[in-house]
C-alpha positions as semicolon CSV with decimal commas, in nm:
position;residue;x (nm);y (nm);z (nm)
1;M;10,167;-1,568;0,846
2;A;9,794;-1,500;0,878
3;R;9,680;-1,149;0,948
4;N;9,476;-1,099;1,262
5;P;9,251;-0,794;1,226
6;I;9,195;-0,584;1,534
7;W;8,825;-0,671;1,541
8;W;8,890;-1,048;1,532
9;S;8,980;-1,162;1,886
10;T;8,935;-1,504;2,046
11;E;8,632;-1,380;2,238
12;R;8,471;-1,234;1,926
13;K;8,548;-1,548;1,728
14;D;8,375;-1,762;1,993
15;E;8,080;-1,522;1,999
16;A;8,053;-1,530;1,620
17;V;8,053;-1,912;1,616
18;T;7,786;-1,926;1,886
19;L;7,568;-1,667;1,711
20;R;7,600;-1,849;1,379
21;Q;7,503;-2,181;1,535
22;M;7,190;-2,010;1,669
23;G;7,103;-1,909;1,312
24;T;7,199;-1,541;1,335
25;T;7,256;-1,372;0,998
26;W;7,605;-1,262;0,893
27;Q;7,505;-0,896;0,912
28;D;7,370;-0,930;1,267
29;I;7,691;-1,107;1,373
30;A;7,901;-0,830;1,218
31;D;7,698;-0,568;1,402
32;Q;7,728;-0,749;1,737
33;I;8,104;-0,809;1,725
34;S;8,188;-0,472;1,565
35;A;8,322;-0,625;1,245
36;P;8,365;-0,410;0,933
37;S;8,106;-0,610;0,733
38;A;7,910;-0,932;0,710
39;K;8,142;-1,041;0,430
40;A;8,445;-0,990;0,655
41;V;8,296;-1,216;0,923
42;H;8,198;-1,484;0,673
43;G;8,537;-1,479;0,503
44;R;8,729;-1,492;0,829
45;M;8,523;-1,783;0,961
46;K;8,562;-1,965;0,629
47;R;8,942;-1,920;0,625
48;E;8,967;-2,050;0,982
49;G;8,753;-2,355;0,906
50;L;8,471;-2,248;1,136
51;L;8,190;-2,310;0,887
52;G;8,090;-2,668;0,965
53;H;7,793;-2,854;0,819
54;S;7,607;-2,806;1,147
55;V;7,598;-2,429;1,093
56;P;7,257;-2,325;0,956
57;V;7,251;-2,093;0,659
58;K;6,990;-1,825;0,726
59;A;7,160;-1,531;0,558
60;Y;7,058;-1,644;0,213
61;A;6,712;-1,698;0,069
62;K;6,597;-2,057;0,085
63;T;6,494;-2,210;-0,244
64;S;6,356;-2,548;-0,324
65;S;6,512;-2,764;-0,593
66;T;6,163;-2,821;-0,731
67;T;6,084;-2,451;-0,760
68;A;6,021;-2,351;-1,118
69;A;6,196;-2,060;-1,287
70;P;6,003;-1,732;-1,324
71;G;5,735;-1,773;-1,591
72;F;5,732;-2,150;-1,547
73;P;5,593;-2,415;-1,533
74;K;5,466;-2,395;-1,883
75;T;5,376;-2,652;-2,142
76;K;5,646;-2,739;-2,395
77;K;5,680;-3,001;-2,664
78;C;5,939;-3,274;-2,589
79;L;6,227;-3,260;-2,836
80;K;6,253;-3,639;-2,849
81;C;5,897;-3,778;-2,856
82;G;5,697;-3,463;-2,933
83;K;5,453;-3,508;-2,643
84;P;5,355;-3,198;-2,443
85;F;5,493;-3,178;-2,087
86;K;5,520;-2,925;-1,802
87;S;5,862;-2,758;-1,821
88;Q;6,020;-2,627;-1,499
89;G;6,254;-2,382;-1,674
90;P;6,423;-2,273;-1,995
91;H;6,675;-2,558;-1,955
92;N;6,404;-2,827;-1,965
93;H;6,343;-2,966;-2,318
94;L;6,266;-3,333;-2,256
95;C;5,968;-3,497;-2,088
96;G;6,014;-3,719;-1,783
97;D;5,993;-4,036;-1,994
98;C;6,262;-3,931;-2,243
99;R;6,510;-3,762;-2,008
100;P;6,647;-4,085;-1,846
101;A;6,691;-4,249;-2,189
102;V;6,885;-3,951;-2,327
103;L;7,102;-3,912;-2,017
104;S;7,204;-4,278;-2,023
105;Y;7,268;-4,284;-2,400
106;G;7,631;-4,265;-2,500
107;G;7,608;-4,285;-2,879
108;D;7,532;-4,061;-3,175
109;L;7,260;-3,804;-3,095
110;E;7,133;-3,797;-3,456
111;T;7,054;-4,168;-3,427
112;L;6,891;-4,111;-3,088
113;Y;6,670;-3,830;-3,215
114;G;6,599;-4,000;-3,548
115;G;6,785;-3,742;-3,757
């Protein structure tokens, strides 16, 4: 049996869904419907399946997948071919030419790297 907190009524649920679809942050929704916290609203909506793909996510900072890590891009030497390339983060050790070859290789890495 699911618990139904006092602050979570049908009217407040509908209001929370409408506010979220308008792009309102979790904290603003919590304030408007007198919820204990933004986390409480988010968790309740998640448990009830009210977080559809059409709901915009404005409560969290937007980041781009091409954004480099702090202190990057910087020039590194490719571990496979030795050519310099612009690294986007500490995880990036292969140039753009070598990365697809290594990712598709299924054999011995010593042979691949010439070791």
